[in-house]
VOBA-1610 file (N, C-alpha, C; in pm, whole numbers, padded with zeros to 5 digits, always signed):
BEGIN
Unk+00088-00116-00003Unk-00006+00001+00007Unk+00089+00125-00001Unk+00056+00214-00091Unk+00133+00342-00099Unk+00041+00462-00126Unk+00067+00570-00070Unk-00001+00693-00093Unk+00089+00790-00172Unk+00043+00837-00293Unk+00124+00927-00370Unk+00081+01081-00349Unk+00163+01164-00305Unk+00120+01296-00275Unk+00140+01383-00399Unk+00242+01355-00475Unk+00262+01432-00594Unk+00336+01345-00701Unk+00313+01368-00832Unk+00372+01284-00931Unk+00494+01359-00994Unk+00590+01283-01045Unk+00696+01340-01120Unk+00647+01373-01264Unk+00716+01475-01314Unk+00693+01497-01462Unk+00729+01367-01554Unk+00637+01343-01644Unk+00662+01218-01725Unk+00598+01090-01664Unk+00533+01104-01552Unk+00471+00983-01489Unk+00323+00983-01527Unk+00265+00862-01520Unk+00128+00841-01532Unk+00064+00884-01401Unk-00012+00996-01424Unk-00072+01069-01311Unk-00218+01056-01289Unk-00297+01007-01392Unk-00436+01003-01383Unk-00494+00912-01482Unk-00604+00844-01458Unk-00682+00761-01559Unk-00826+00806-01555Unk-00886+00803-01669Unk-01026+00849-01677Unk-01109+00775-01770Unk-01229+00733-01720Unk-01308+00651-01794Unk-01418+00742-01870Unk-01431+00723-01997Unk-01539+00779-02071Unk-01638+00667-02099Unk-01764+00689-02060Unk-01853+00572-02067Unk-01996+00613-02125Unk-02070+00523-02163Unk-02210+00555-02204Unk-02316+00537-02092Unk-02264+00476-01970Unk-02357+00469-01867Unk-02281+00476-01730Unk-02279+00605-01686Unk-02189+00629-01569Unk-02236+00558-01446Unk-02372+00551-01420Unk-02414+00482-01302Unk-02381+00325-01306Unk-02395+00268-01412Unk-02370+00127-01430Unk-02211+00108-01412Unk-02134+00194-01466Unk-01995+00188-01459Unk-01944+00197-01308Unk-02017+00288-01233Unk-01976+00301-01086Unk-02004+00168-01027Unk-02118+00103-01055Unk-02144-00030-00981Unk-02053-00128-01028Unk-02010-00137-01159Unk-01918-00237-01201Unk-01779-00226-01137Unk-01721-00110-01132Unk-01589-00091-01071Unk-01591-00101-00920Unk-01709-00072-00859Unk-01710-00087-00716Unk-01708-00233-00677Unk-01778-00305-00760Unk-01793-00461-00742Unk-01656-00531-00773Unk-01588-00469-00880Unk-01462-00550-00915Unk-01345-00499-00837Unk-01334-00364-00813Unk-01213-00320-00748Unk-01230-00266-00605Unk-01347-00258-00569Unk-01390-00200-00434Unk-01388-00043-00439Unk-01383+00021-00554Unk-01382+00155-00560Unk-01514+00223-00507Unk-01494+00332-00425Unk-01611+00416-00394Unk-01605+00528-00501Unk-01724+00599-00508Unk-01730+00696-00609Unk-01804+00828-00549Unk-01750+00944-00588Unk-01816+01073-00546Unk-01827+01152-00678Unk-01945+01211-00688Unk-01984+01283-00812Unk-01975+01441-00781Unk-01929+01504-00889Unk-01902+01652-00878Unk-01980+01719-01001Unk-02060+01819-00983Unk-02122+01888-01097Unk-02013+01926-01194Unk-02049+01901-01328Unk-01952+01944-01433Unk-02017+02031-01537Unk-02147+02039-01537Unk-02226+02122-01632Unk-02363+02090-01627Unk-02450+02146-01719Unk-02589+02106-01716Unk-02615+01963-01734Unk-02671+01893-01628Unk-02712+01756-01627Unk-02580+01673-01654Unk-02457+01720-01609Unk-02340+01638-01614Unk-02274+01633-01487Unk-02214+01519-01456Unk-02142+01505-01326Unk-01998+01431-01366Unk-01903+01470-01281Unk-01772+01392-01300Unk-01751+01318-01178Unk-01717+01194-01198Unk-01706+01093-01096Unk-01558+01080-01056Unk-01523+01095-00921Unk-01394+01059-00870Unk-01401+00924-00809Unk-01323+00824-00848Unk-01311+00698-00785Unk-01205+00691-00675Unk-01226+00622-00572Unk-01129+00621-00460Unk-01128+00492-00391Unk-01010+00460-00331Unk-00999+00345-00238Unk-00953+00406-00100Unk-01039+00384-00003Unk-01009+00433+00132Unk-00988+00579+00135Unk-01049+00649+00048Unk-01042+00799+00036Unk-00927+00850-00041Unk-00856+00768-00096Unk-00741+00801-00192Unk-00780+00787-00336Unk-00768+00881-00413Unk-00816+00884-00557Unk-00748+00775-00639Unk-00821+00707-00721Unk-00779+00610-00818Unk-00801+00646-00965Unk-00893+00742-00988Unk-00916+00785-01126Unk-01057+00854-01140Unk-01095+00884-01253Unk-01223+00957-01274Unk-01307+00894-01376Unk-01421+00945-01403Unk-01512+00898-01501Unk-01626+00999-01542Unk-01677+00992-01664Unk-01774+01079-01706Unk-01855+01012-01814Unk-01963+01068-01849Unk-02048+01017-01956Unk-02022+01091-02091Unk-01991+01007-02194Unk-01960+01058-02331Unk-02075+01153-02379Unk-02046+01263-02427Unk-02147+01349-02482Unk-02204+01297-02611Unk-02326+01329-02658Unk-02376+01287-02794Unk-02279+01324-02905Unk-02216+01438-02899Unk-02128+01487-03001Unk-02003+01392-03014Unk-01956+01351-02898Unk-01839+01250-02893Unk-01882+01121-02950Unk-01998+01074-02914Unk-02034+00946-02973Unk-02066+00955-03125Unk-02119+01066-03163Unk-02132+01091-03316Unk-02000+01084-03389Unk-01891+01137-03325Unk-01760+01131-03377Unk-01699+00997-03382Unk-01767+00894-03331Unk-01722+00750-03320Unk-01625+00728-03209Unk-01627+00822-03100Unk-01550+00789-02981Unk-01618+00686-02903Unk-01546+00563-02872Unk-01612+00457-02790Unk-01587+00471-02650Unk-01656+00400-02565Unk-01616+00396-02431Unk-01472+00351-02414Unk-01402+00417-02329Unk-01254+00400-02316Unk-01198+00447-02188Unk-01079+00398-02161Unk-00996+00451-02054Unk-00892+00537-02107Unk-00878+00668-02056Unk-00776+00759-02102Unk-00656+00765-02001Unk-00538+00769-02053Unk-00419+00778-01965Unk-00359+00919-01968Unk-00345+00974-01856Unk-00278+01103-01839Unk-00135+01097-01797Unk-00049+01183-01852Unk+00092+01200-01827Unk+00118+01337-01753Unk+00192+01341-01656Unk+00212+01472-01586Unk+00317+01549-01660Unk+00295+01682-01673Unk+00384+01778-01727Unk+00406+01901-01644Unk+00506+01978-01670Unk+00529+02095-01587Unk+00454+02216-01663Unk+00447+02209-01798Unk+00375+02318-01871Unk+00299+02251-01983Unk+00171+02260-01968Unk+00084+02188-02070Unk+00097+02266-02205Unk+00100+02395-02207Unk+00100+02469-02338Unk+00228+02441-02410Unk+00341+02440-02334Unk+00472+02408-02401Unk+00475+02264-02449Unk+00412+02173-02378Unk+00415+02026-02420Unk+00328+02012-02549Unk+00216+02084-02545Unk+00136+02080-02671Unk+00212+02123-02797Unk+00279+02235-02783Unk+00362+02296-02886Unk+00469+02194-02934Unk+00541+02138-02835Unk+00641+02033-02870Unk+00587+01914-02930Unk+00469+01861-02880Unk+00415+01738-02945Unk+00373+01776-03092Unk+00316+01887-03117Unk+00268+01930-03252Unk+00388+01941-03347Unk+00504+01991-03290Unk+00612+02002-03382Unk+00688+01869-03415Unk+00652+01767-03321Unk+00708+01639-03342Unk+00612+01541-03426Unk+00503+01601-03475Unk+00416+01523-03559Unk+00290+01478-03503Unk+00260+01520-03378Unk+00143+01473-03304Unk+00029+01572-03346Unk-00092+01530-03306Unk-00217+01613-03333Unk-00281+01648-03198Unk-00266+01765-03152Unk-00342+01803-03036Unk-00479+01829-03076Unk-00576+01781-02987Unk-00720+01794-03014Unk-00763+01934-02973Unk-00853+01997-03054Unk-00906+02132-03018Unk-00971+02120-02885Unk-00951+02227-02795Unk-00886+02347-02825Unk-00740+02359-02784Unk-00666+02260-02777Unk-00529+02260-02729Unk-00535+02253-02578Unk-00438+02314-02515Unk-00439+02315-02364Unk-00553+02402-02315Unk-00619+02355-02206Unk-00729+02442-02143Unk-00729+02406-01996Unk-00787+02506-01920Unk-00802+02499-01777Unk-00915+02406-01730Unk-00898+02329-01638Unk-01012+02245-01575Unk-01042+02322-01432Unk-01124+02417-01433Unk-01146+02504-01320Unk-01010+02530-01254Unk-01007+02517-01121Unk-00886+02535-01041Unk-00800+02408-01028Unk-00843+02297-01094Unk-00782+02167-01076Unk-00651+02152-01143Unk-00642+02209-01263Unk-00513+02196-01345Unk-00537+02243-01486Unk-00441+02214-01571Unk-00444+02243-01709Unk-00414+02118-01789Unk-00482+02097-01900Unk-00471+01969-01972Unk-00480+01990-02119Unk-00456+01877-02194Unk-00470+01867-02330Unk-00483+01723-02371Unk-00552+01702-02475Unk-00575+01567-02542Unk-00491+01563-02670Unk-00405+01459-02673Unk-00312+01455-02794Unk-00322+01315-02860Unk-00315+01320-03003Unk-00308+01197-03068Unk-00158+01186-03119Unk-00084+01083-03075Unk+00049+01074-03105Unk+00070+01038-03258Unk+00190+01048-03316Unk+00208+01029-03458Unk+00170+00898-03507Unk+00149+00796-03421Unk+00113+00663-03467Unk-00040+00643-03453Unk-00112+00737-03395Unk-00258+00729-03388Unk-00312+00706-03246Unk-00229+00683-03141Unk-00280+00657-03002Unk-00303+00792-02939Unk-00417+00787-02861Unk-00466+00906-02778Unk-00406+00899-02645Unk-00375+01023-02593Unk-00335+01033-02445Unk-00365+01171-02395Unk-00359+01194-02278Unk-00376+01326-02229Unk-00263+01375-02146Unk-00242+01509-02128Unk-00137+01560-02040Unk-00201+01639-01933Unk-00136+01652-01813Unk-00190+01719-01698Unk-00090+01809-01627Unk-00111+01928-01618Unk-00032+02029-01546Unk-00104+02048-01415Unk-00069+01997-01307Unk-00159+02006-01189Unk-00165+02149-01124Unk-00275+02161-01067Unk-00278+02285-00976Unk-00335+02229-00841Unk-00463+02236-00813Unk-00514+02187-00687Unk-00526+02032-00693Unk-00544+01970-00810Unk-00569+01836-00826Unk-00441+01768-00872Unk-00379+01679-00788Unk-00244+01635-00820Unk-00247+01492-00875Unk-00370+01431-00891Unk-00375+01306-00958Unk-00405+01190-00874Unk-00370+01070-00918Unk-00395+00944-00842Unk-00308+00948-00703Unk-00380+00907-00601Unk-00315+00905-00472Unk-00289+00768-00420Unk-00354+00666-00462Unk-00341+00525-00428Unk-00269+00450-00528Unk-00165+00371-00478Unk-00082+00284-00561Unk-00044+00161-00486Unk+00004+00061-00560Unk+00074-00057-00500Unk-00025-00150-00425Unk-00151-00149-00457Unk-00249-00242-00399Unk-00359-00265-00489Unk-00431-00377-00477Unk-00537-00419-00569Unk-00631-00299-00598Unk-00665-00290-00723Unk-00757-00185-00769Unk-00678-00054-00809Unk-00555-00059-00819Unk-00485+00062-00862Unk-00410+00048-00986Unk-00384+00156-01057Unk-00312+00144-01182Unk-00170+00102-01147Unk-00119+00002-01228Unk+00022-00040-01205Unk+00105-00049-01323Unk+00053-00023-01443Unk+00128-00026-01567Unk+00049+00017-01686Unk+00111+00053-01799Unk+00040+00082-01922Unk+00115+00053-02035Unk+00057-00016-02134Unk+00122-00048-02269Unk+00076+00043-02377Unk+00181+00080-02456Unk+00133+00144-02582Unk+00130+00048-02690Unk+00014+00016-02750Unk-00011-00077-02851Unk-00016-00003-02990Unk+00089-00024-03070Unk+00105+00056-03201Unk+00164-00021-03302Unk+00144+00017-03415Unk+00201-00065-03534Unk+00332+00004-03585Unk+00374+00116-03519Unk+00503+00184-03561Unk+00572+00214-03429Unk+00647+00107-03378Unk+00721+00119-03255Unk+00830+00224-03270Unk+00904+00213-03376Unk+01024+00311-03386Unk+00979+00461-03386Unk+00866+00479-03445Unk+00817+00623-03458Unk+00765+00661-03317Unk+00705+00574-03241Unk+00654+00602-03110Unk+00766+00633-03012Unk+00870+00546-03022Unk+00989+00556-02943Unk+01052+00692-02963Unk+01071+00739-03091Unk+01126+00867-03117Unk+01046+00977-03051Unk+00905+00965-03069Unk+00818+01075-03035Unk+00817+01082-02882Unk+00795+00975-02799Unk+00781+00984-02656Unk+00907+01008-02590Unk+01020+00962-02633Unk+01142+00988-02569Unk+01179+01136-02584Unk+01137+01191-02702Unk+01166+01340-02727Unk+01068+01434-02642Unk+00949+01381-02620Unk+00848+01468-02562Unk+00861+01454-02409Unk+00877+01340-02352Unk+00877+01323-02206Unk+01016+01302-02141Unk+01114+01271-02233Unk+01240+01231-02176Unk+01253+01083-02120Unk+01157+01004-02170Unk+01152+00858-02132Unk+01268+00792-02206Unk+01297+00680-02133Unk+01390+00577-02209Unk+01312+00453-02238Unk+01315+00415-02360Unk+01235+00301-02407Unk+01327+00210-02470Unk+01352+00091-02398Unk+01457-00003-02430Unk+01416-00142-02394Unk+01473-00246-02464Unk+01426-00382-02428Unk+01502-00421-02297Unk+01424-00515-02228Unk+01473-00568-02099Unk+01595-00661-02120Unk+01681-00673-02017Unk+01795-00759-02031Unk+01749-00908-02047Unk+01812-00976-02129Unk+01786-01115-02159Unk+01640-01145-02205Unk+01579-01039-02275Unk+01446-01049-02336Unk+01454-01042-02491Unk+01441-01157-02549Unk+01452-01140-02707Unk+01321-01114-02774Unk+01212-01086-02690Unk+01087-01066-02756Unk+01073-00940-02836Unk+01154-00834-02802Unk+01146-00702-02867Unk+01052-00603-02792Unk+00999-00655-02677Unk+00917-00560-02585Unk+01006-00454-02534Unk+00954-00331-02544Unk+01032-00218-02490Unk+00969-00175-02351Unk+01059-00149-02260Unk+01020-00109-02133Unk+01032+00043-02132Unk+00929+00113-02078Unk+00930+00259-02073Unk+00979+00296-01920Unk+01087+00379-01919Unk+01149+00424-01796Unk+01139+00566-01781Unk+01076+00622-01677Unk+01065+00764-01649Unk+01166+00794-01536Unk+01279+00849-01567Unk+01379+00868-01462Unk+01426+00729-01411Unk+01408+00698-01284Unk+01447+00575-01226Unk+01333+00471-01230Unk+01208+00508-01267Unk+01095+00434-01260Unk+01053+00368-01387Unk+01025+00226-01380Unk+00960+00161-01496Unk+00815+00174-01484Unk+00746+00228-01581Unk+00613+00264-01578Unk+00523+00194-01683Unk+00577+00144-01786Unk+00505+00087-01890Unk+00591+00015-01996Unk+00525-00018-02110Unk+00599-00075-02217Unk+00535-00057-02353Unk+00600-00115-02448Unk+00555-00109-02591Unk+00580-00252-02651Unk+00479-00330-02670Unk+00488-00460-02727Unk+00534-00445-02871Unk+00606-00554-02930Unk+00635-00555-03070Unk+00512-00543-03159Unk+00531-00459-03261Unk+00412-00445-03355Unk+00350-00572-03406Unk+00422-00682-03407Unk+00368-00810-03457Unk+00267-00864-03369Unk+00262-00825-03240Unk+00165-00868-03146Unk+00032-00794-03150Unk+00026-00686-03223Unk-00092-00597-03238Unk-00190-00653-03338Unk-00315-00657-03306Unk-00427-00688-03398Unk-00439-00568-03500Unk-00423-00585-03618Unk-00432-00471-03716Unk-00564-00413-03723Unk-00665-00482-03677Unk-00796-00422-03677Unk-00828-00337-03564Unk-00739-00335-03469Unk-00754-00253-03345Unk-00668-00121-03358Unk-00727-00008-03346Unk-00640+00117-03363Unk-00534+00126-03247Unk-00428+00193-03277Unk-00327+00219-03175Unk-00397+00275-03051Unk-00339+00233-02937Unk-00400+00290-02813Unk-00310+00260-02694Unk-00332+00315-02578Unk-00272+00286-02454Unk-00361+00187-02381Unk-00315+00083-02333Unk-00382-00021-02256Unk-00342-00012-02108Unk-00438+00018-02026Unk-00414+00032-01883Unk-00421-00095-01811Unk-00320-00114-01719Unk-00329-00242-01626Unk-00367-00202-01482Unk-00459-00274-01417Unk-00498-00256-01290Unk-00456-00378-01206Unk-00395-00359-01095Unk-00348-00454-01007Unk-00453-00536-00932Unk-00451-00668-00925Unk-00544-00752-00864Unk-00472-00858-00786Unk-00537-00907-00681Unk-00470-01020-00601Unk-00471-01150-00684Unk-00566-01177-00762Unk-00575-01296-00841Unk-00635-01266-00976Unk-00561-01278-01070Unk-00608-01252-01215Unk-00717-01345-01252Unk-00713-01470-01227Unk-00827-01565-01259Unk-00950-01524-01187Unk-00936-01497-01052Unk-01069-01473-00981Unk-01121-01332-01030Unk-01037-01227-01058Unk-01083-01097-01097Unk-01140-01113-01236Unk-01083-01189-01322Unk-01139-01213-01457Unk-01279-01271-01456Unk-01292-01384-01374Unk-01413-01443-01346Unk-01521-01349-01293Unk-01479-01262-01192Unk-01568-01167-01137Unk-01616-01063-01248Unk-01521-01021-01318Unk-01554-00923-01426Unk-01665-00989-01529Unk-01635-01110-01564Unk-01723-01172-01663Unk-01867-01185-01592Unk-01875-01219-01463Unk-01999-01235-01392Unk-02073-01110-01382Unk-01990-00993-01384Unk-02052-00861-01376Unk-02095-00806-01520Unk-02072-00885-01622Unk-02110-00843-01748Unk-01998-00796-01844Unk-01880-00819-01800Unk-01753-00779-01882Unk-01737-00879-01991Unk-01672-00846-02103Unk-01638-00935-02211Unk-01492-00955-02201Unk-01439-01086-02200Unk-01307-01114-02182Unk-01249-01132-02326Unk-01150-01050-02357Unk-01081-01063-02486Unk-00956-01144-02477Unk-00880-01150-02368Unk-00766-01237-02353Unk-00790-01311-02218Unk-00797-01444-02223Unk-00815-01510-02092Unk-00680-01500-02011Unk-00689-01515-01887Unk-00573-01516-01799Unk-00453-01606-01855Unk-00338-01540-01866Unk-00220-01607-01909Unk-00093-01562-01828Unk+00008-01645-01825Unk+00126-01607-01741Unk+00236-01563-01824Unk+00300-01463-01779Unk+00421-01398-01827Unk+00525-01446-01746Unk+00618-01523-01781Unk+00714-01590-01696Unk+00793-01488-01627Unk+00808-01513-01490Unk+00880-01431-01397Unk+00828-01289-01383Unk+00707-01269-01428Unk+00650-01135-01428Unk+00514-01133-01350Unk+00429-01212-01400Unk+00290-01217-01347Unk+00193-01286-01439Unk+00066-01266-01397Unk-00047-01324-01478Unk-00145-01212-01507Unk-00195-01211-01638Unk-00270-01105-01675Unk-00385-01143-01777Unk-00489-01063-01796Unk-00594-01079-01889Unk-00636-00941-01945Unk-00719-00945-02047Unk-00762-00827-02111Unk-00924-00833-02114Unk-00986-00733-02061Unk-01138-00735-02052Unk-01187-00614-02093Unk-01318-00613-02136Unk-01389-00481-02160Unk-01510-00479-02064Unk-01528-00364-01997Unk-01640-00349-01905Unk-01776-00361-01982Unk-01884-00364-01912Unk-02009-00392-01984Unk-02043-00282-02089Unk-01984-00159-02081Unk-02014-00056-02181Unk-01916-00063-02291Unk-01801-00140-02279Unk-01701-00155-02384Unk-01565-00093-02351Unk-01541-00033-02244Unk-01398+00018-02213Unk-01312-00095-02180Unk-01197-00102-02249Unk-01104-00212-02246Unk-00992-00183-02144Unk-00951-00270-02063Unk-00836-00262-01971Unk-00784-00401-01938Unk-00677-00400-01868Unk-00610-00527-01836Unk-00610-00546-01682Unk-00621-00671-01642Unk-00604-00710-01500Unk-00475-00782-01484Unk-00395-00738-01372Unk-00262-00786-01367Unk-00242-00836-01223Unk-00186-00965-01215Unk-00138-01017-01075Unk+00000-01032-01084Unk+00069-00972-00992Unk+00214-00979-00993Unk+00271-01109-00942Unk+00372-01151-00984Unk+00438-01272-00957Unk+00493-01266-00818Unk+00448-01372-00735Unk+00491-01372-00590Unk+00623-01440-00574Unk+00720-01367-00514Unk+00852-01428-00492Unk+00870-01475-00361Unk+00900-01593-00338Unk+00903-01652-00210Unk+01042-01609-00138
//
């Protein structure tokens, strides 16, 4: 169990669910991860949900607007990366071939400043410059974000872009011939990039979020019981852990991860 007071620049600092049924999503994630939920007014007939474990924030959620659905935006989990200056990061990303979404960087009340960006390979992510809201506070326990994979068909282009934008190091692990790249932010390993050959070409480039669970098999069975669709049944990654890929009842995809226990 760990409490994060503040995130380093370049770290994954927030996750956000865009869904078609906010009430059903709150029930699903409460049952699966034990998340409690608190709603805040966001506009006419709109609320923003903050999920938490024991009072420590784990992420957020909102209902996709009709105009977003009309644009073909599906239910999804969005990954946020902390930055020191959102405007400067947007300009840097654009100059490196990314596509910032209109209106570029914008304020979220007194909470912070953010932008949504499509990387040069097509994957979407958000950036966050914190003010009063510093991001995820709970880590290292079941129900918290523990990793994120960039799934893309152009690994070399992605590596060039993200290393230049955030100062990450993206390199293969020692004694790992698979071609999987580990993402390192300073001294912290935070995610990875699978080789392009493992990507389903019918699935657009995206960031896949991993949530820690005590038992991947039990959590996957529980998710299915709650109405989730299982895309990848639980499987073992040698010396790492056990994982699966599921979609919640509204269609937002994520991964469940059980860390290897070392005696």
